[in-house]
CHARMM-style PDB file with segment names, atoms N, HN, CA, C and O in Angstrom:
ATOM      1  N   MET     1     161.182  34.096 162.411  1.00  0.00      PROA
ATOM      2  CA  MET     1     159.878  33.832 163.030  1.00  0.00      PROA
ATOM      3  C   MET     1     159.609  34.838 164.160  1.00  0.00      PROA
ATOM      4  O   MET     1     158.504  35.366 164.291  1.00  0.00      PROA
ATOM      5  N   GLY     2     160.644  35.088 164.969  1.00  0.00      PROA
ATOM      6  HN  GLY     2     161.541  34.660 164.863  1.00  0.00      PROA
ATOM      7  CA  GLY     2     160.461  36.012 166.089  1.00  0.00      PROA
ATOM      8  C   GLY     2     160.092  37.409 165.618  1.00  0.00      PROA
ATOM      9  O   GLY     2     159.213  38.055 166.189  1.00  0.00      PROA
ATOM     10  N   SER     3     160.778  37.877 164.559  1.00  0.00      PROA
ATOM     11  HN  SER     3     161.492  37.352 164.095  1.00  0.00      PROA
ATOM     12  CA  SER     3     160.496  39.223 164.052  1.00  0.00      PROA
ATOM     13  C   SER     3     159.107  39.279 163.424  1.00  0.00      PROA
ATOM     14  O   SER     3     158.427  40.301 163.515  1.00  0.00      PROA
ATOM     15  N   ASN     4     158.684  38.195 162.790  1.00  0.00      PROA
ATOM     16  HN  ASN     4     159.237  37.365 162.716  1.00  0.00      PROA
ATOM     17  CA  ASN     4     157.346  38.165 162.189  1.00  0.00      PROA
ATOM     18  C   ASN     4     156.280  38.301 163.272  1.00  0.00      PROA
ATOM     19  O   ASN     4     155.305  39.032 163.101  1.00  0.00      PROA
ATOM     20  N   ALA     5     156.468  37.600 164.378  1.00  0.00      PROA
ATOM     21  HN  ALA     5     157.261  37.006 164.517  1.00  0.00      PROA
ATOM     22  CA  ALA     5     155.508  37.669 165.479  1.00  0.00      PROA
ATOM     23  C   ALA     5     155.464  39.087 166.037  1.00  0.00      PROA
ATOM     24  O   ALA     5     154.397  39.605 166.366  1.00  0.00      PROA
ATOM     25  N   ARG     6     156.637  39.705 166.140  1.00  0.00      PROA
ATOM     26  HN  ARG     6     157.504  39.284 165.873  1.00  0.00      PROA
ATOM     27  CA  ARG     6     156.705  41.067 166.674  1.00  0.00      PROA
ATOM     28  C   ARG     6     156.012  42.038 165.726  1.00  0.00      PROA
ATOM     29  O   ARG     6     155.301  42.942 166.164  1.00  0.00      PROA
ATOM     30  N   ASP     7     156.221  41.847 164.428  1.00  0.00      PROA
ATOM     31  HN  ASP     7     156.798  41.112 164.072  1.00  0.00      PROA
ATOM     32  CA  ASP     7     155.559  42.701 163.434  1.00  0.00      PROA
ATOM     33  C   ASP     7     154.044  42.544 163.526  1.00  0.00      PROA
ATOM     34  O   ASP     7     153.303  43.522 163.423  1.00  0.00      PROA
ATOM     35  N   LEU     8     153.590  41.309 163.721  1.00  0.00      PROA
ATOM     36  HN  LEU     8     154.192  40.515 163.806  1.00  0.00      PROA
ATOM     37  CA  LEU     8     152.159  41.044 163.811  1.00  0.00      PROA
ATOM     38  C   LEU     8     151.567  41.762 165.020  1.00  0.00      PROA
ATOM     39  O   LEU     8     150.493  42.358 164.932  1.00  0.00      PROA
ATOM     40  N   VAL     9     152.269  41.702 166.140  1.00  0.00      PROA
ATOM     41  HN  VAL     9     153.142  41.218 166.211  1.00  0.00      PROA
ATOM     42  CA  VAL     9     151.803  42.392 167.345  1.00  0.00      PROA
ATOM     43  C   VAL     9     151.748  43.895 167.107  1.00  0.00      PROA
ATOM     44  O   VAL     9     150.794  44.559 167.510  1.00  0.00      PROA
ATOM     45  N   ALA    10     152.774  44.428 166.450  1.00  0.00      PROA
ATOM     46  HN  ALA    10     153.549  43.888 166.122  1.00  0.00      PROA
ATOM     47  CA  ALA    10     152.816  45.863 166.175  1.00  0.00      PROA
ATOM     48  C   ALA    10     151.657  46.268 165.267  1.00  0.00      PROA
ATOM     49  O   ALA    10     151.007  47.288 165.496  1.00  0.00      PROA
ATOM     50  N   LEU    11     151.403  45.466 164.237  1.00  0.00      PROA
ATOM     51  HN  LEU    11     151.931  44.637 164.050  1.00  0.00      PROA
ATOM     52  CA  LEU    11     150.302  45.758 163.316  1.00  0.00      PROA
ATOM     53  C   LEU    11     148.963  45.693 164.038  1.00  0.00      PROA
ATOM     54  O   LEU    11     148.088  46.532 163.822  1.00  0.00      PROA
ATOM     55  N   THR    12     148.810  44.687 164.898  1.00  0.00      PROA
ATOM     56  HN  THR    12     149.520  44.005 165.073  1.00  0.00      PROA
ATOM     57  CA  THR    12     147.569  44.536 165.650  1.00  0.00      PROA
ATOM     58  C   THR    12     147.345  45.735 166.559  1.00  0.00      PROA
ATOM     59  O   THR    12     146.244  46.281 166.623  1.00  0.00      PROA
ATOM     60  N   ASN    13     148.405  46.141 167.267  1.00  0.00      PROA
ATOM     61  HN  ASN    13     149.300  45.697 167.215  1.00  0.00      PROA
ATOM     62  CA  ASN    13     148.296  47.303 168.157  1.00  0.00      PROA
ATOM     63  C   ASN    13     147.931  48.549 167.374  1.00  0.00      PROA
ATOM     64  O   ASN    13     147.111  49.353 167.817  1.00  0.00      PROA
ATOM     65  N   GLU    14     148.538  48.707 166.211  1.00  0.00      PROA
ATOM     66  HN  GLU    14     149.204  48.054 165.851  1.00  0.00      PROA
ATOM     67  CA  GLU    14     148.265  49.881 165.377  1.00  0.00      PROA
ATOM     68  C   GLU    14     146.811  49.872 164.920  1.00  0.00      PROA
ATOM     69  O   GLU    14     146.126  50.893 164.980  1.00  0.00      PROA
ATOM     70  N   ALA    15     146.344  48.711 164.462  1.00  0.00      PROA
ATOM     71  HN  ALA    15     146.900  47.881 164.413  1.00  0.00      PROA
ATOM     72  CA  ALA    15     144.963  48.591 163.994  1.00  0.00      PROA
ATOM     73  C   ALA    15     143.987  48.871 165.132  1.00  0.00      PROA
ATOM     74  O   ALA    15     142.964  49.528 164.937  1.00  0.00      PROA
ATOM     75  N   MET    16     144.309  48.369 166.318  1.00  0.00      PROA
ATOM     76  HN  MET    16     145.139  47.835 166.477  1.00  0.00      PROA
ATOM     77  CA  MET    16     143.438  48.586 167.472  1.00  0.00      PROA
ATOM     78  C   MET    16     143.348  50.066 167.812  1.00  0.00      PROA
ATOM     79  O   MET    16     142.256  50.591 168.031  1.00  0.00      PROA
ATOM     80  N   SER    17     144.500  50.743 167.855  1.00  0.00      PROA
ATOM     81  HN  SER    17     145.386  50.317 167.677  1.00  0.00      PROA
ATOM     82  CA  SER    17     144.502  52.166 168.210  1.00  0.00      PROA
ATOM     83  C   SER    17     143.778  52.989 167.152  1.00  0.00      PROA
ATOM     84  O   SER    17     143.110  53.969 167.481  1.00  0.00      PROA
ATOM     85  N   ILE    18     143.904  52.601 165.887  1.00  0.00      PROA
ATOM     86  HN  ILE    18     144.447  51.805 165.619  1.00  0.00      PROA
ATOM     87  CA  ILE    18     143.207  53.311 164.812  1.00  0.00      PROA
ATOM     88  C   ILE    18     141.695  53.135 164.966  1.00  0.00      PROA
ATOM     89  O   ILE    18     140.943  54.102 164.846  1.00  0.00      PROA
ATOM     90  N   SER    19     141.251  51.909 165.231  1.00  0.00      PROA
ATOM     91  HN  SER    19     141.863  51.123 165.328  1.00  0.00      PROA
ATOM     92  CA  SER    19     139.813  51.664 165.349  1.00  0.00      PROA
ATOM     93  C   SER    19     139.246  52.352 166.586  1.00  0.00      PROA
ATOM     94  O   SER    19     138.114  52.837 166.568  1.00  0.00      PROA
ATOM     95  N   ILE    20     140.036  52.395 167.663  1.00  0.00      PROA
ATOM     96  HN  ILE    20     140.955  52.002 167.678  1.00  0.00      PROA
ATOM     97  CA  ILE    20     139.585  53.082 168.876  1.00  0.00      PROA
ATOM     98  C   ILE    20     139.443  54.575 168.598  1.00  0.00      PROA
ATOM     99  O   ILE    20     138.451  55.188 168.992  1.00  0.00      PROA
ATOM    100  N   THR    21     140.420  55.155 167.927  1.00  0.00      PROA
ATOM    101  HN  THR    21     141.225  54.656 167.607  1.00  0.00      PROA
ATOM    102  CA  THR    21     140.377  56.576 167.589  1.00  0.00      PROA
ATOM    103  C   THR    21     139.192  56.856 166.669  1.00  0.00      PROA
ATOM    104  O   THR    21     138.504  57.865 166.820  1.00  0.00      PROA
ATOM    105  N   HSD    22     138.960  55.954 165.713  1.00  0.00      PROA
ATOM    106  HN  HSD    22     139.519  55.134 165.590  1.00  0.00      PROA
ATOM    107  CA  HSD    22     137.868  56.124 164.761  1.00  0.00      PROA
ATOM    108  C   HSD    22     136.525  56.072 165.485  1.00  0.00      PROA
ATOM    109  O   HSD    22     135.650  56.898 165.225  1.00  0.00      PROA
ATOM    110  N   LYS    23     136.355  55.106 166.392  1.00  0.00      PROA
ATOM    111  HN  LYS    23     137.066  54.435 166.603  1.00  0.00      PROA
ATOM    112  CA  LYS    23     135.113  54.999 167.150  1.00  0.00      PROA
ATOM    113  C   LYS    23     134.900  56.247 167.986  1.00  0.00      PROA
ATOM    114  O   LYS    23     133.780  56.748 168.089  1.00  0.00      PROA
ATOM    115  N   LYS    24     135.982  56.756 168.589  1.00  0.00      PROA
ATOM    116  HN  LYS    24     136.891  56.349 168.505  1.00  0.00      PROA
ATOM    117  CA  LYS    24     135.874  57.941 169.423  1.00  0.00      PROA
ATOM    118  C   LYS    24     135.419  59.136 168.594  1.00  0.00      PROA
ATOM    119  O   LYS    24     134.586  59.924 169.042  1.00  0.00      PROA
ATOM    120  N   SER    25     135.963  59.274 167.387  1.00  0.00      PROA
ATOM    121  HN  SER    25     136.640  58.634 167.023  1.00  0.00      PROA
ATOM    122  CA  SER    25     135.586  60.405 166.542  1.00  0.00      PROA
ATOM    123  C   SER    25     134.126  60.282 166.109  1.00  0.00      PROA
ATOM    124  O   SER    25     133.431  61.290 165.978  1.00  0.00      PROA
ATOM    125  N   ILE    26     133.660  59.054 165.888  1.00  0.00      PROA
ATOM    126  HN  ILE    26     134.225  58.236 165.994  1.00  0.00      PROA
ATOM    127  CA  ILE    26     132.253  58.843 165.530  1.00  0.00      PROA
ATOM    128  C   ILE    26     131.367  59.252 166.708  1.00  0.00      PROA
ATOM    129  O   ILE    26     130.340  59.904 166.520  1.00  0.00      PROA
ATOM    130  N   ILE    27     131.768  58.869 167.916  1.00  0.00      PROA
ATOM    131  HN  ILE    27     132.602  58.339 168.069  1.00  0.00      PROA
ATOM    132  CA  ILE    27     131.003  59.229 169.110  1.00  0.00      PROA
ATOM    133  C   ILE    27     130.986  60.740 169.278  1.00  0.00      PROA
ATOM    134  O   ILE    27     129.938  61.319 169.565  1.00  0.00      PROA
ATOM    135  N   ASP    28     132.139  61.387 169.103  1.00  0.00      PROA
ATOM    136  HN  ASP    28     132.990  60.917 168.871  1.00  0.00      PROA
ATOM    137  CA  ASP    28     132.217  62.845 169.218  1.00  0.00      PROA
ATOM    138  C   ASP    28     131.297  63.515 168.201  1.00  0.00      PROA
ATOM    139  O   ASP    28     130.607  64.480 168.530  1.00  0.00      PROA
ATOM    140  N   THR    29     131.284  63.011 166.976  1.00  0.00      PROA
ATOM    141  HN  THR    29     131.845  62.228 166.709  1.00  0.00      PROA
ATOM    142  CA  THR    29     130.437  63.577 165.929  1.00  0.00      PROA
ATOM    143  C   THR    29     128.965  63.420 166.294  1.00  0.00      PROA
ATOM    144  O   THR    29     128.179  64.351 166.123  1.00  0.00      PROA
ATOM    145  N   ASN    30     128.590  62.242 166.797  1.00  0.00      PROA
ATOM    146  HN  ASN    30     129.229  61.485 166.936  1.00  0.00      PROA
ATOM    147  CA  ASN    30     127.206  62.016 167.198  1.00  0.00      PROA
ATOM    148  C   ASN    30     126.813  62.951 168.334  1.00  0.00      PROA
ATOM    149  O   ASN    30     125.685  63.442 168.379  1.00  0.00      PROA
ATOM    150  N   THR    31     127.744  63.196 169.249  1.00  0.00      PROA
ATOM    151  HN  THR    31     128.660  62.797 169.213  1.00  0.00      PROA
ATOM    152  CA  THR    31     127.461  64.090 170.373  1.00  0.00      PROA
ATOM    153  C   THR    31     127.234  65.509 169.877  1.00  0.00      PROA
ATOM    154  O   THR    31     126.344  66.206 170.364  1.00  0.00      PROA
ATOM    155  N   ILE    32     128.032  65.936 168.917  1.00  0.00      PROA
ATOM    156  HN  ILE    32     128.755  65.370 168.521  1.00  0.00      PROA
ATOM    157  CA  ILE    32     127.907  67.289 168.362  1.00  0.00      PROA
ATOM    158  C   ILE    32     126.552  67.452 167.666  1.00  0.00      PROA
ATOM    159  O   ILE    32     125.892  68.481 167.818  1.00  0.00      PROA
ATOM    160  N   TRP    33     126.143  66.441 166.906  1.00  0.00      PROA
ATOM    161  HN  TRP    33     126.678  65.605 166.783  1.00  0.00      PROA
ATOM    162  CA  TRP    33     124.930  66.569 166.094  1.00  0.00      PROA
ATOM    163  C   TRP    33     123.642  66.320 166.871  1.00  0.00      PROA
ATOM    164  O   TRP    33     122.565  66.707 166.418  1.00  0.00      PROA
ATOM    165  N   SER    34     123.739  65.676 168.043  1.00  0.00      PROA
ATOM    166  HN  SER    34     124.614  65.362 168.411  1.00  0.00      PROA
ATOM    167  CA  SER    34     122.503  65.348 168.756  1.00  0.00      PROA
ATOM    168  C   SER    34     122.063  66.466 169.696  1.00  0.00      PROA
ATOM    169  OT1 SER    34     121.039  66.341 170.368  1.00  0.00      PROA
TER     170      SER     34
END
């Protein structure tokens, strides 16, 4: 159970960092094109 919770936290952190990076790249692209 403990390892499952840790894996879930790791997956959540990874997903968060990916979405943050993705949003940033979208913002950068919009800045370039505007």
